[in-house]
N, C-alpha and C positions, 0 to 999 in steps of 0.2 A: 119338339121343335124349338130352337133358340129363338130370342128375340132380335130383331135386326142388329147387326154389328156384332153378335154374340159369336159363339164358337160354332164352326160348321157342323152340321148334323145331316146325316142322309135322311130322305123321307121316310117316314115310319109307316106311312099308309101305302096302300097299293096305288100305283100309278094309273093314270088314264090316258085314253087316247082322245084328241081334240081333233077337229077339222074346222078350219075357218075358210069358207068358199062364198061363192057369188060374185056378181059382178058390179058390186060397190066398193068403194074405197076402203081401206084399213084392215085388211088381212094380215098382211106383213107387219103393219103398225101394231095391232094386237098382239101378235106373236112375240114381238120384240119387248113390247111392254111387259109381257109374262116374263121374259127373261129379266127384265130389269126389276120386276118384283120379286123373283126367286133369287137374284143376286142379294137384295136386301135382307134376305134371310140366310145368307151364305151359302145358298145351292149353286151348284155348277151347271151351266148351259153351254150346250154345243149347238151352234146353229149353221146347217148347210143349206146354201142358197143355190137353187137350180136356176139356169137359163140367165143367171146374173153373173156378169164379170167385170162390170164397170164399177168405179168407185161411187158411193152413195154416202149421204151424210151420216146415216145410222153406223156405217162401217167404222169410220173414225171415232165417233162418240163410243160406241160400244167396245172397241178395242181397248179403251182407257179403263175398263172394269175387268180386273184380271180373271173374275170368275165366269166370264163369257168368252167362248171361241167360236169364231165365225170363219168359214171357209165358202168361197164361191165356185160353183163348177160350170159356170157358163162362159161363153167367150164374150169379147167386149163390143161385138156388134148385135145390133138388134136382129133376133131370128124370127123369120117368118115361117109359119107353118109348112108351107109349100116349097120351102128351101132348105130343109133340113138335110144335113150331110150325116155321113157316117161317123165323122169326128165328132159333130154334136151328139150323137147317139153314144158314142164311146165316153166322151166327157160326162155325160149324165149318168151313166152305167158306173163309172170310176167313182162319182160322187156319192152314189148310193152306196156303194162298198165302203167308201170312207166314213160315211156317216153310220154305217152298221158296225164298222170297227170301233168307232167312238162310243156309241150307244153301248156296246156290250163290253167296253174297257173297264167300267166300274167306275170311271172318274165322272160321270155326269149323271146328274139328277133330272134335267129337263133336256129334250132334244127336240129341236124345230127342223122340220124340212120345208124350208121356205120355196114356193112356187112348185112343188112336187106334182100337184095336181095338174098344173099346164104342162109340166114335162110328160105326164102321160098322155094327155089330149093332143100333144104334138108328136107323139110316138116315139118319144126319146127313151121312156121306160114303159114296161108292161104293167098293167094292173096287177097281174100276178106277182111281180116283184116286190111290188109296194106292199100287197097283203103279206107276203113271205117277212118282209121287213117288220111290219106290225107283229107277227106272229114270234117274232125273235125278241120282241122287246123285255127286257128283265122286268120283274115285277114292280120294282120300286121306280121305275123310269116314267116320267110323265112325257107324253109325245105329242107334238102339234104338228099337223099337215095343213099347209096353206096353199091357196090358189084357187083360181076360176075352174070350174069344170070338174069338179070332185067326182071320180067314178061312183056309181051307185054302190058297188062292193065296199069301196073304203067308207063311204057315208054309213052304211049298215053295220059295218065292224065297229065304228067310233063309238065312244061313250058320250061325246058332247060335241054337236055340229051346230055351228052358226053361220047363217047364210047372209051374207052382206049384200043388201039391195039397194042399188042406186035409186034415189027418189029424184034429186036433183044435183047437177055438177056443172060448175062452171067452165070446164072444158069443153061443154056443148057450146058455149058462147065464144069460144076461140082463145081461152086462156090457157098458154103453155103450162107445163110442168114447172114448178117453182122449185128453187133450191132450199131446202130445209123443210119444204112442206110436202111435196110430192116425190121429192127424190133427195 
């Protein structure tokens, strides 16, 4: 591995599968922080965001880093589990296909499937499809899956699982999401 700012090199170790789940804040933030760390070592990252189609602060910032590619697979409206449409399902399935193509392209060292666990919980994707995605991961690729409600089978398949647990959150006191902090 080269020093930060040095010549790009592929990961020489076997990649691992991470799951960042739980009802606490910070799953996406942790995954995107890992992407920034990887970029510091000239590693290329692909981030596919499920259920997100709105502009978020991290998109503008990370798009300025040429080693990080981000695509969103969600609509612009907030999706409710009981209101899922066939288009929502198709959008998520197309997204998983795009992420698979990116992961298998040989261009990326780190792949992040942001909110993929929630997409499964909403019924947009099947657990079997996510497991098949994991099984098709090239050996050198580091893979991160984020989102609440990670399926048990995905947790069992992962090499590293972090469960973010909310202890206290100001949202419960009526503080809305703030630009630059929660979105």
